[in-house]
VOVO-995501 format. One record per residue: x, y, z of N, C-alpha, C in turn. Coordinates in Angstrom, 1 decimal. Layout:
N
     nxx     nyy     nzz    caxx    cayy    cazz     cxx     cyy     czz
       X       Y       Z       X       Y       Z       X       Y       Z
...
This chain:
320
     nxx     nyy     nzz    caxx    cayy    cazz     cxx     cyy     czz
    78.9    68.4    94.2    79.5    69.7    93.9    81.0    69.7    94.2
    81.3    69.2    95.5    82.5    69.3    96.0    82.7    67.8    96.8
    83.9    67.2    96.6    84.3    66.1    97.4    85.0    66.4    98.8
    85.0    65.5    99.5    85.5    66.0   101.0    86.7    66.7   101.0
    87.6    66.3   100.1    89.1    67.0   100.3    88.8    68.6    99.7
    88.0    69.0    99.0    87.9    70.3    98.5    86.9    71.1    99.6
    86.0    70.3   100.2    85.5    70.8   101.4    86.5    71.2   102.6
    87.2    70.1   103.1    87.9    70.3   104.2    88.9    71.3   103.9
    89.5    71.6   102.6    90.6    72.5   102.4    89.9    73.9   102.6
    88.6    74.0   102.3    88.0    75.2   102.4    87.6    75.7   103.8
    87.4    74.5   104.6    87.1    74.6   105.9    88.6    75.1   106.8
    89.5    74.6   106.4    90.7    75.0   106.8    91.1    76.5   106.8
    90.8    76.9   105.4    91.0    78.3   105.2    90.1    79.1   105.9
    88.9    78.9   106.1    87.9    79.5   106.7    88.3    79.6   108.3
    88.6    78.6   108.7    89.0    78.7   110.2    90.3    79.3   110.7
    90.8    80.0   109.4    92.0    81.0   109.8    91.4    82.3   110.4
    90.1    82.3   110.0    89.4    83.8   110.2    88.3    83.3   111.2
    87.7    82.2   111.2    86.3    81.9   111.8    86.6    80.7   112.8
    86.5    80.8   114.1    86.4    79.8   114.9    85.4    78.8   114.6
    85.5    77.5   114.8    84.3    76.7   114.7    83.5    77.0   115.8
    82.1    77.0   115.4    81.0    77.3   116.5    80.3    76.1   117.1
    79.7    76.2   118.4    79.5    75.0   119.0    78.4    74.5   118.7
    78.3    73.2   118.8    76.6    72.6   118.6    76.4    72.2   120.2
    75.2    72.6   120.8    74.9    72.5   122.1    73.5    71.9   122.3
    73.4    70.7   122.9    72.2    70.3   123.4    71.9    70.9   124.9
    70.6    71.8   124.7    70.2    72.6   126.1    69.2    71.9   126.8
    69.4    71.4   128.2    68.4    70.6   128.7    66.9    71.4   128.8
    67.2    72.8   129.1    65.8    73.5   129.0    64.9    73.5   127.8
    65.8    73.4   126.9    65.3    73.9   125.5    64.6    72.4   125.1
    65.4    70.9   125.6    64.5    69.9   125.4    63.2    69.6   126.2
    63.5    70.2   127.5    62.3    70.0   128.3    61.1    70.7   127.9
    61.4    72.2   127.3    60.1    72.6   126.8    59.8    72.4   125.6
    60.3    71.5   124.6    60.1    70.9   123.4    59.4    69.6   123.4
    60.0    68.9   124.5    60.1    67.4   124.4    60.8    66.7   123.5
    61.7    67.5   122.8    62.5    66.9   121.9    64.0    66.6   122.3
    64.7    66.0   121.6    66.3    65.9   121.5    66.8    66.8   120.5
    67.2    68.0   120.9    67.6    68.7   119.7    69.0    69.3   119.9
    69.8    69.6   118.9    71.1    69.9   119.1    71.2    71.2   118.3
    71.6    72.4   118.8    71.6    73.7   118.3    73.0    73.8   117.9
    73.3    74.3   116.3    74.2    74.6   115.9    74.4    76.1   115.9
    75.2    76.8   116.6    75.1    78.3   117.0    76.0    78.9   116.0
    75.5    79.2   114.9    76.2    80.1   113.9    76.0    81.5   114.4
    75.2    81.8   115.3    75.0    83.1   115.7    76.1    83.6   116.8
    77.3    82.7   116.8    78.4    82.6   117.8    79.7    83.1   116.8
    79.6    83.3   115.6    80.5    83.9   114.8    80.9    85.4   115.0
    81.9    85.8   114.6    82.5    87.0   114.8    81.3    88.1   114.3
    80.7    87.8   113.0    79.6    88.8   112.6    78.3    88.3   112.9
    78.3    87.2   113.9    76.7    86.9   114.3    76.0    86.3   113.4
    76.5    85.6   112.4    75.8    84.7   111.4    76.9    84.0   110.6
    76.0    82.9   110.1    77.0    82.1   109.1    77.8    82.4   107.7
    77.0    83.3   107.6    77.3    84.0   105.9    78.9    84.4   106.0
    79.6    84.8   107.1    80.8    85.1   106.9    81.8    83.9   106.4
    81.4    83.0   106.5    82.0    81.6   106.0    82.3    81.9   104.3
    81.0    82.2   103.6    81.1    82.0   102.3    81.7    83.4   101.6
    81.6    84.4   102.3    82.2    85.7   102.0    83.7    85.4   101.8
    84.5    84.7   102.7    86.0    84.5   102.5    86.4    83.5   101.5
    85.7    82.5   101.4    85.9    81.8   100.2    85.6    82.3    98.9
    84.6    83.0    98.7    84.4    84.0    97.6    85.3    84.7    97.0
    85.8    85.6    98.1    86.5    86.6    97.8    87.9    86.1    97.4
    88.4    85.1    98.0    89.6    84.2    97.7    89.7    83.9    96.4
    88.5    83.4    95.9    88.2    82.9    94.6    88.5    84.1    93.4
    87.6    85.2    94.0    87.6    86.4    93.0    89.0    86.6    92.9
    89.9    87.1    93.9    91.1    87.4    93.9    92.1    86.6    93.1
    91.7    85.4    92.8    92.7    84.4    92.0    92.1    84.3    90.6
    90.8    85.0    90.4    90.1    84.7    88.9    90.0    85.9    88.1
    89.9    87.2    88.6    89.2    88.3    87.7    89.8    89.5    88.4
    89.8    90.6    87.7    90.4    91.9    88.1    89.2    92.5    88.9
    89.4    93.0    90.3    88.6    93.4    91.1    89.2    94.8    91.6
    90.0    95.4    91.0    90.5    96.6    91.4    89.4    97.5    91.5
    88.4    97.7    90.6    87.3    98.6    90.8    86.3    98.3    92.1
    86.2    97.0    92.5    85.6    96.7    93.6    84.5    95.7    93.2
    83.7    95.1    94.4    82.8    94.3    94.3    81.2    94.9    94.7
    80.3    94.4    94.2    78.8    94.8    94.5    77.9    93.8    94.7
    77.0    93.9    95.5    76.1    92.8    95.8    74.8    93.4    96.7
    73.7    92.5    96.7    72.6    93.1    97.1    72.3    92.1    98.5
    71.4    92.6    99.4    71.6    91.8   100.6    70.2    92.5   101.5
    69.9    91.6   102.5    69.2    92.1   103.5    70.1    92.2   104.8
    71.1    91.9   104.7    72.1    92.2   105.9    73.3    91.1   106.0
    73.1    90.2   106.2    74.3    88.9   106.6    75.2    88.6   105.4
    74.7    88.5   104.3    75.3    88.4   103.1    76.3    89.7   102.9
    75.5    90.8   103.0    76.4    91.9   103.0    77.6    92.0   103.9
    77.4    91.7   105.4    78.5    91.8   106.2    79.5    90.8   105.8
    79.2    89.8   105.5    80.2    88.8   105.0    81.0    89.4   104.1
    80.4    89.9   102.9    81.3    90.6   101.8    82.0    91.6   102.1
    81.5    92.5   103.1    82.2    93.6   103.6    83.2    93.2   104.4
    83.2    92.3   105.3    84.1    91.7   106.3    85.2    91.1   105.1
    84.9    90.0   104.2    85.9    89.5   103.4    86.8    90.4   102.7
    86.1    91.6   101.7    86.4    92.4   100.9    87.6    93.5   101.5
    87.1    93.4   103.1    88.5    94.4   103.9    89.6    93.4   104.0
    89.6    92.2   104.2    90.6    91.2   104.4    91.4    91.2   103.2
    90.8    91.1   102.0    91.5    91.0   100.6    91.7    92.3   100.0
    91.5    93.4   100.8    91.8    94.7    99.9    91.0    95.2    98.9
    89.7    94.8    98.7    88.8    94.9    97.8    87.7    96.1    98.2
    87.6    97.1    97.5    86.4    98.0    97.6    85.1    97.1    97.6
    84.0    97.6    98.4    82.7    96.9    98.3    81.5    97.9    98.2
    80.6    97.6    97.5    79.4    98.4    97.4    78.1    97.3    97.9
    77.2    97.6    98.8    76.3    96.9    98.9    74.9    97.5    99.0
    73.9    96.9    98.3    72.7    97.6    97.9    71.6    97.0    99.2
    71.1    97.6    99.7    69.7    97.1   100.8    68.5    97.8   100.3
    67.6    97.3   100.3    66.2    97.9   100.4    65.9    99.1   101.4
    65.1    99.6   100.9    64.6   101.0   102.0    63.8   100.2   103.3
    64.4   100.7   104.3    63.6   100.0   105.5    64.5    98.9   106.2
    65.8    98.6   105.5    66.5    97.5   105.9    67.1    97.8   107.5
    67.4    96.8   108.1    67.9    96.8   109.5    69.0    97.9   109.8
    68.5    98.9   110.5    69.7   100.0   110.7    71.2    99.5   111.4
    70.7    98.7   112.2    72.3    98.0   112.8    72.9    97.0   111.8
    72.4    96.4   110.8    73.0    95.4   109.9    73.5    96.6   108.9
    72.9    97.5   108.7    73.4    98.3   107.7    74.8    99.4   108.4
    74.6    99.3   109.7    75.6   100.0   110.3    76.9    99.4   110.2
    76.7    97.8   110.6    77.7    96.8   110.9    78.4    96.5   109.3
    77.7    96.9   108.1    78.5    96.8   107.0    79.4    97.9   106.8
    78.8    99.1   106.9    79.5   100.4   106.8    80.8   100.3   107.6
    80.6    99.9   109.0    81.8    99.8   109.8    82.9    98.7   109.3
    82.4    97.7   108.5    83.5    96.8   107.9    84.3    97.7   106.6
    83.7    98.6   106.3    84.4    99.6   105.1    83.5    99.6   103.9
    82.5    98.9   103.8    81.4    99.0   102.5    80.7   100.2   102.6
    80.7   100.7   101.3    79.7   101.7   101.1    78.1   101.1   100.9
    77.2   101.5   101.6    75.8   101.0   101.4    74.8   102.0   100.9
    74.3   101.4   100.0    73.1   102.3    99.3    71.6   101.8    99.4
    70.8   102.5    99.9    69.4   101.9    99.8    68.6   102.1    98.6
    68.0   101.0    97.9    67.4   101.3    96.8    66.3    99.9    96.8
    65.0   100.4    96.4    63.9    99.5    96.3    63.2    99.1    97.4
    62.2    98.3    97.3    61.3    97.9    98.3    61.3    96.4    99.1
    62.3    95.5    98.3    62.5    94.6    98.8    63.9    93.8    98.0
    64.5    92.6    98.5    65.4    92.1    98.3    65.7    92.2    96.7
    64.7    91.8    96.0    64.8    91.7    94.6    64.9    92.9    93.6
    64.2    94.1    94.2    64.6    95.3    93.5    65.8    96.0    93.8
    66.5    95.5    95.2    67.9    95.8    95.5    68.8    95.1    94.7
    68.6    93.7    94.2    69.3    93.0    93.4    69.3    93.4    91.9
    68.3    93.7    91.5    68.3    94.4    90.1    68.9    95.7    90.1
    68.7    96.6    91.2    69.5    97.7    90.9    71.0    97.5    91.1
    71.6    96.6    91.9    73.0    96.1    92.1    73.8    95.5    90.8
    72.8    95.0    90.0    73.1    94.4    88.7    73.4    95.6    87.7
    72.3    96.6    87.5    72.7    97.7    86.8    73.9    98.6    87.2
    74.1    98.7    88.3    75.2    99.6    88.8    76.4    98.9    88.7
    76.4    97.5    88.8    77.5    96.9    88.2    78.4    97.1    87.0
    77.1    97.0    86.2    77.5    97.3    84.8    78.1    98.6    84.4
    77.3    99.5    84.9    77.6   101.1    85.0    78.8   101.4    85.4
    79.3   100.9    86.8    80.7   101.2    87.4    81.7   100.2    87.3
    81.4    99.3    86.3    82.6    98.3    86.0    83.0    97.5    87.5
    82.0    97.3    88.0    82.1    96.5    89.6    81.8    95.0    89.4
    82.5    94.2    90.1    82.0    92.9    90.1    80.9    92.3    91.0
    79.8    91.9    90.1    78.7    91.5    90.8    78.7    90.1    91.5
    78.5    90.4    92.8    78.8    88.9    93.4    77.1    88.4    93.8
    76.9    87.2    93.1    75.2    86.8    93.4    75.1    86.2    94.8
    73.8    86.1    95.1    73.5    85.7    96.2    73.8    84.1    96.6
    73.7    83.5    95.5    74.3    81.9    95.4    75.3    81.7    94.3
    76.4    81.1    94.7    77.4    80.7    93.9    78.3    79.5    94.7
    78.6    78.6    93.8    79.3    77.4    94.5    80.6    77.7    95.3
    81.3    78.6    95.1    82.2    79.3    96.2    81.6    79.7    97.5
    80.6    80.2    97.2    79.9    80.7    98.6    79.5    79.4    99.5
    78.8    78.6    98.5    78.4    77.1    99.3    79.8    76.5    99.9
    80.9    76.4    99.1    81.9    75.7    99.6    82.3    76.3   100.9
    82.5    77.7   101.2    83.0    78.3   102.3    81.8    78.0   103.4
    80.4    78.1   103.2    79.5    78.1   104.3    79.5    76.4   104.5
    80.0    75.5   103.7    80.0    74.3   103.9    80.7    74.0   105.2
    81.8    74.6   105.6    82.6    74.5   106.9    81.7    74.2   108.0
    80.5    74.8   108.0    79.6    74.9   109.4    79.1    73.5   109.3
    78.9    72.8   108.0    78.3    71.5   107.9    79.3    70.4   108.4
    80.4    70.6   107.8    81.4    69.5   108.6    81.5    69.7   109.9
    81.5    70.9   110.4    81.7    71.1   112.1    80.4    70.2   112.4
    79.2    70.5   112.3    78.2    69.9   112.6    78.1    68.3   112.6
    78.3    67.8   111.5    78.4    66.3   111.2    79.7    65.8   111.8
    80.9    66.4   112.0    81.8    66.0   112.8    81.5    65.7   114.4
    80.8    66.8   114.7    80.6    66.9   116.4    79.3    66.1   116.8
    78.4    66.0   115.9    77.4    64.9   116.3    76.9    63.8   115.3
    77.2    62.5   115.6    77.0    61.6   114.7    75.6    60.9   114.7
    75.2    60.3   113.8    73.7    59.8   113.8    72.7    60.7   113.8
    72.5    62.0   113.3    71.7    62.7   113.2    70.4    62.2   112.2
    69.1    62.2   112.5    68.3    61.9   111.9    67.9    63.1   110.7
    67.5    64.3   111.3    67.0    65.4   110.7    68.0    66.7   111.0
    67.9    67.7   110.1    68.4    68.8   110.3    67.7    69.9   109.8
    67.0    70.9   110.5    66.3    72.1   110.1    67.3    73.2   109.7
    66.8    74.0   108.6    67.8    74.9   108.3    67.1    75.9   107.4
    67.2    77.1   107.6    66.5    78.1   107.1    66.8    78.3   105.6
    65.8    78.7   104.7    66.0    78.9   103.3    65.8    80.2   102.8
    66.9    81.0   102.6    66.8    82.4   101.7    67.1    82.5   100.3
    68.4    82.6   100.0    68.8    82.2    98.4    69.5    80.9    98.3
    69.7    80.2    99.4    70.0    78.9    99.3    71.4    78.4    99.7
    72.3    79.2   100.0    73.7    78.9   100.3    73.6    77.8   101.6
    73.0    78.2   102.6    73.2    77.6   104.0    72.4    75.9   103.6
    71.3    75.8   103.0    70.7    74.4   102.7    71.7    73.7   101.9
    71.9    74.2   100.5    72.9    73.7    99.8    74.0    73.1   100.3
    74.8    73.8   101.1    76.0    73.4   101.7    75.8    72.3   102.7
    74.7    72.4   103.4    74.5    70.8   104.0    74.3    69.7   103.3
    73.5    70.1   102.2    73.3    68.9   101.3    74.4    68.4   100.7
    75.2    69.4   100.4    76.7    69.0    99.7    77.5    68.2   100.9
    77.7    68.8   101.9    78.6    68.0   103.0    78.0    66.6   103.4
    76.6    66.5   103.5    75.9    65.2   103.8    76.5    64.1   102.7
    76.1    64.7   101.4    76.4    63.7   100.3    77.9    63.5   100.1
    78.6    64.4   100.4    80.2    63.9   100.2    80.6    63.2   101.4
    79.8    63.0   102.4    80.4    62.2   103.8    79.5    61.0   103.5
    78.5    60.7   102.7    77.8    59.6   102.4    76.7    59.4   103.6
    76.2    60.2   104.1    75.3    60.2   105.3    73.8    60.2   104.7
    72.9    59.8   105.6    71.5    59.6   105.4    70.6    60.5   105.9
    71.2    61.7   106.7    70.5    62.6   107.6    69.4    63.3   106.6
    68.3    63.5   106.9    67.3    64.2   106.2    67.3    65.7   106.5
    67.5    66.7   105.4    67.6    67.9   105.5    66.4    68.6   105.2
    65.6    69.4   106.2    64.5    70.0   105.9    64.6    71.5   105.9
    64.3    72.2   104.7    64.7    73.4   104.6    63.3    74.3   105.4
    63.3    75.5   105.7    62.3    76.2   106.3    62.2    77.6   105.9
    61.0    78.0   105.6    60.7    79.3   105.2    59.7    80.0   106.0
    59.4    81.5   105.8    58.2    81.9   106.4    56.9    81.9   105.3
    55.7    81.7   106.1    54.4    81.4   105.2    54.3    82.8   104.1
    54.7    83.8   104.7    54.5    85.0   103.9    55.9    85.2   102.7
    56.6    84.2   102.6    57.7    84.4   101.8    58.2    82.8   101.6
    56.9    82.0   100.6    57.3    80.8   100.3    57.5    80.3    98.9
    58.2    81.4    98.2    58.6    81.0    96.9    59.3    79.6    96.8
    60.1    79.5    97.5    61.0    78.1    97.5    60.3    77.0    97.8
    59.4    77.1    98.8    58.4    75.8    99.3    57.5    75.5    98.0
    57.0    76.7    97.4    55.9    76.6    96.3    56.7    75.9    95.2
    57.7    76.3    95.2    58.9    75.8    93.9    59.2    74.4    94.0
    59.6    74.0    95.5    59.7    72.7    95.8    58.7    71.8    95.5
    57.6    72.0    95.8    56.1    71.2    95.6    55.7    71.1    94.3
    56.1    72.1    93.4    55.8    72.0    92.1    56.7    71.4    91.1
    58.0    71.3    91.7    59.0    70.8    90.9    59.5    71.7    89.8
    59.3    73.1    90.0    59.7    74.0    88.9    59.7    75.3    89.8
    60.5    76.4    89.3    60.5    77.5    90.1    59.3    78.2    90.0
    59.0    78.7    91.1    57.7    79.7    91.2    58.3    80.9    92.0
    57.8    82.0    91.1    58.2    83.4    91.7    56.9    84.0    92.4
    57.0    84.6    93.5    55.8    85.3    94.3    56.1    86.9    93.9
    55.1    87.6    94.1    55.0    88.9    94.0    55.4    89.6    95.2
    55.2    89.1    96.4    55.7    89.4    97.5    56.5    88.6    98.4
    57.2    89.1    99.6    57.9    88.6   100.5    57.4    89.0   101.8
    56.6    88.7   102.4    56.0    89.3   103.6    56.2    88.7   105.0
    57.4    89.1   105.6    57.7    88.4   106.9    58.9    89.4   107.5
    58.7    89.5   108.6    59.8    90.3   109.4    61.1    89.6   109.5
    61.3    88.2   109.1    62.4    87.4   109.1    63.3    87.7   107.8
    63.8    88.8   107.9    64.6    89.3   106.6    65.3    88.3   105.9
    66.0    87.1   106.7    67.0    86.6   106.0    66.2    85.4   105.0
    64.8    85.2   105.1    64.1    84.4   104.4    63.2    84.9   103.6
    63.3    86.4   103.5    62.4    87.4   102.6    62.8    87.4   101.4
    62.6    86.2   100.4    62.9    86.0    99.1    61.8    85.6    98.3
    61.5    86.3    97.1    60.4    86.1    96.3    60.9    85.2    95.0
    62.1    85.3    94.7    62.7    84.6    93.6    63.5    83.6    93.6
    63.4    82.4    93.5    64.6    81.2    94.0    65.7    81.4    92.9
    66.8    81.2    93.4    68.1    81.1    92.4    67.9    79.4    91.8
    68.0    79.5    90.5    67.7    78.4    89.5    68.9    77.3    90.2
    70.1    77.7    90.2    71.1    76.6    90.7    70.8    76.0    92.2
    70.6    77.0    93.0    70.0    76.5    94.3    68.8    75.6    94.2
    68.0    76.0    93.5    66.7    75.1    93.2    67.0    73.8    92.9
    68.0    73.5    92.0    68.2    72.1    91.6    69.0    71.5    92.5
    69.9    72.0    93.3    70.3    71.1    94.6    69.3    71.0    95.7
    68.4    71.7    95.8    67.5    71.8    96.9    66.3    70.7    96.7
    65.9    70.6    95.2    64.9    69.8    94.7    65.4    68.3    94.8
    66.6    68.1    94.5    67.3    66.7    94.5    67.7    66.1    95.9
    68.2    67.3    96.7    68.7    66.9    98.0    67.8    67.0    99.3
    66.9    68.0    99.3    66.3    68.1   100.5    65.1    67.2   100.7
    64.7    66.9   102.0    63.7    65.9   102.3    62.4    66.7   102.1
    62.2    68.1   102.4    60.9    68.5   102.5    61.4    70.2   102.8
    60.4    71.1   102.4    60.3    72.4   102.7    59.1    72.7   103.3
    59.4    73.1   104.6    58.0    73.5   105.3    58.2    75.1   105.7
    57.0    75.7   106.1    56.5    77.0   106.2    56.2    77.0   107.7
    56.6    78.2   108.2    56.1    78.7   109.9    55.9    79.9   109.5
    54.9    80.6   110.6    54.3    81.9   110.4    55.0    82.6   111.5
    55.1    84.0   111.2    55.5    84.9   112.0    55.3    84.9   113.6
    54.3    84.5   113.9    54.1    84.2   115.4    54.9    82.9   116.0
    54.9    81.8   115.1    55.7    81.0   115.4    57.1    81.2   115.4
    57.5    82.0   114.5    59.0    82.3   114.6    59.2    83.2   116.0
    58.4    84.1   116.3    58.8    84.9   117.5    58.7    84.2   118.9
    57.8    83.1   118.6    57.7    82.2   119.9    58.9    81.6   120.0
    59.7    80.9   119.0    60.8    80.3   118.7    62.2    81.3   119.3
    61.9    82.5   119.0    63.0    83.5   119.4    62.8    83.7   121.1
    61.8    83.9   121.2    61.7    84.1   123.1    62.2    82.8   123.5
    61.9    81.5   123.1    62.4    80.4   123.8    63.7    80.2   123.8
    64.4    80.4   122.6    66.0    80.5   122.6    66.4    81.4   123.9
    65.9    82.5   123.8    66.5    83.4   124.8    66.0    83.1   126.4
    65.0    82.3   126.7    64.7    81.9   128.0    65.4    80.6   128.4
    65.3    79.6   127.1    66.0    78.2   127.5    67.5    78.2   127.4
    67.9    79.0   126.7    69.4    78.8   126.0    69.9    80.3   126.2
    69.4    81.4   126.7    69.9    82.7   127.0    70.7    83.0   125.9
    70.3    82.8   124.5    71.0    83.3   123.1    69.9    83.8   122.4
    70.6    84.7   121.5    69.7    85.6   120.6    69.7    85.2   119.3
    68.4    85.1   118.8    68.1    84.6   117.4    67.6    85.6   116.7
    68.2    86.0   115.5    67.2    86.9   114.5    66.0    86.0   114.1
    65.1    86.6   113.2    63.9    85.9   112.9    64.4    84.8   111.9
    65.2    85.0   110.9    65.5    83.7   110.2    66.3    82.7   110.8
    66.8    82.9   111.9    67.8    82.2   112.7    66.9    81.2   113.5
    65.6    81.7   113.8    64.7    81.0   114.7    63.8    80.2   114.0
    63.7    80.3   112.6    62.6    79.4   111.9    63.0    78.0   112.1
    64.2    77.5   112.1    64.4    75.9   112.2    63.8    75.3   113.4
    64.1    76.2   114.8    63.4    75.6   115.8    61.9    75.7   115.8
    61.5    76.6   115.3    60.0    77.0   115.1    59.3    75.6   114.3
    60.0    75.3   113.3    59.8    74.2   112.4    59.6    72.8   113.2
    61.0    72.7   113.8    61.0    71.4   114.6    59.9    71.4   115.9
    59.4    72.3   116.3    58.3    72.4   117.2    57.0    72.2   116.4
    56.9    72.8   115.4    55.5    72.5   114.6    55.2    71.0   114.3
    56.6    70.3   113.7    56.6    69.2   113.4    56.9    68.1   114.6
    56.5    68.5   115.7    57.0    68.0   117.1    56.7    66.4   117.2
    55.5    66.1   116.6    55.2    64.4   116.4    56.3    63.7   115.8
    56.7    63.9   114.7    57.5    63.3   113.7    59.0    63.5   114.2
    59.2    64.1   115.4    60.6    64.4   115.6    61.0    63.7   117.1
    59.9    63.3   117.7    59.9    62.5   119.2    60.6    61.3   118.8
    61.8    61.2   119.6    62.6    60.1   119.5    63.7    60.0   118.8
    63.8    61.2   117.9    64.8    61.5   116.5    65.8    62.1   117.3
    66.8    62.4   116.7    68.1    63.1   117.0    68.2    64.3   115.8
    67.8    65.3   116.3    67.5    66.6   115.5    68.4    67.8   115.8
    68.9    68.2   114.7    69.7    69.5   114.7    68.8    70.8   114.1
    69.0    71.9   114.8    68.4    73.2   114.1    69.5    73.9   114.1
    69.7    74.5   113.1    70.9    75.5   112.7    70.3    77.0   113.0
    70.9    77.5   114.1    70.4    78.9   114.6    71.5    79.9   113.7
    71.1    80.4   112.6    72.0    80.9   111.3    72.5    82.3   111.9
    71.9    82.9   112.7    72.3    84.6   113.0    71.4    85.0   114.3
    71.9    85.9   114.7    71.6    86.7   115.8    71.5    88.4   115.4
    71.5    88.7   114.3    71.6    90.2   114.0    70.1    90.8   113.8
    69.7    91.0   114.8    68.3    91.9   114.9    68.4    93.0   115.5
    67.7    94.2   115.3    67.8    95.5   115.8    67.3    95.6   117.2
    67.9    96.1   118.2    67.8    96.1   119.6    66.3    96.4   120.0
    65.7    97.3   119.3    64.4    97.8   119.4    63.2    96.8   119.1
    63.6    96.1   117.9    62.8    94.9   117.4    62.6    93.9   118.3
    64.1    93.2   118.7    64.2    92.3   119.7    63.5    92.4   121.2
    63.7    93.8   121.6    62.9    94.0   122.7    61.4    94.2   122.7
    60.8    94.6   121.5    59.4    94.3   121.3    58.9    92.8   121.3
    60.0    92.0   120.6    59.6    90.5   120.6    59.6    89.9   121.9
    60.5    90.2   122.7    60.9    89.5   124.0    59.5    90.0   124.9
    59.0    91.3   124.8    58.1    91.9   125.6    56.6    91.3   124.9
    56.6    90.5   124.1    55.4    89.9   123.5    54.3    91.0   122.8
    54.7    92.2   122.5    54.3    93.4   122.1    53.6    93.0   120.4
    54.4    92.3   119.9    53.8    91.7   118.5    52.7    90.8   118.4
    52.5    90.2   119.7    51.2    89.5   119.7    50.0    90.2   119.4
């Protein structure tokens, strides 16, 4: 998709706004899991998630290619919307973000704080996305998709940071929502000519991309039932699927109990906060512990944006 020069140019641009995030090997985490794990802390960005990177390169691309005077619009469960709200404010673009009813109150507040108009519609991401497309046509707004090569190009900056920081990685676990995260890692790995296995992770109640990967063709599901909103997708993006199908080693699923266990472990062993989607890689690395023993494994902690009340309940174990 991109060569190393194109990826590093985008990373230089992203780094004007986003400092590189650390990759840390935590002794307590290794002791608790019996593994050698490197945590890529995308929860340390100023938006608390990796998505900030793609919003910047996408809005730069829009500013050079189309008329955005009327503004942009997109659908999200939170982090994609925060990324666009932040980038749009930087580039002087009005932003409208559609979220499903019951979306994270604190994510909605963060998007509004960056200047976006936030509208609630539908019961899940897919219904919100369909409404966003209709409103884009009605209001003459530029529709920002959940997956686009320029989003991948910006997000790829974290992959460059990871591979530059840690050599000889055997495997990386990364969450899969609409695909920009895993596709960016595949793109960087291939551009650098590396052999690292990339394993995508979903929730068992929202496994459309896993079913699609196993079948070799896109399969949509009727529901996406998981509290981990960043991976709660039921209709895979065709462009992302083609990259995943050819470049991922595997797509695995973990259940909500495994995810909450990983969230608690992150807090106790690293004193760091992981939202549900951010914890699925650690949950998967633990679930596949036997195959990871003796290997150099990275897990991408993609975000920390979980509502306070929900996190308190998870830490207390009330969800069990």
